[in-house]
N, C-alpha and C positions, 0 to 999 in steps of 0.2 A: 474721405480724400485720396483722389487721386496720383499717383505716381508724378509728375507734372509739376503737380501742387505741390507738394513735399519738395522735392526738389528745388524750388522757387524759393519755397521759407527755410530750407538748411540755410539757398546762398544769405538770403539777410540774414537767417539769423550766425553768419559765420563772418558775415563785416559786419555785425554790432559786435562782436565778439572781439574781430579786431582791432577795431575802434577803442572797445574799452582798456583792450589792453594797452595803447598807447595814451591815451586816457593816465593810467595810472604811470605806468611810465613815467610820464611827465611830471605829476603829481609828486612821484615819489623823490623824482632827481631835483624838483624846487625847493630846496633848502628844507625848512618845516613845513611837513603834508599836513594838512589837513585829515588829522585822522582816521574822523567819523565820515569824511566822505571818498575816503581810501578804505574804509569797509565799509560802505553799500558798493560799491565801483565792483570791488570783488565778490563780495556776493552775486550783485546782476551775473559777473563774468560766471560764476557758478552755476547760475540756474541757467544763463544757456549751453554752459557745457552741456548739462543736465537734457535738458530738452534735443539738442542736436545729436549726442548719444542714441537718443529714444527713436529720432525718425530714422536716424542711421542705422538700428535694430532692426526698426521697421520694413526701409527699405533692401537689406540684406538679413534677411532670419539666419540663425544658428543651423548648418546641415547636425544631422545627428551620425555621431562620429562610428 
């Protein structure tokens, strides 16, 4: 993957993560939440966060201190 593709993928992942954040908040605020659905959404958010971190690490490698 070149840098342009990685940046585009990062943008899509961040949008999806933000949308899931809104969905989790809405589901939690709406009375008695569906715990299974809430758990699935949170698990997906964690996977997205991990993928975002990996792509960011690829773009910005650690420098040797």
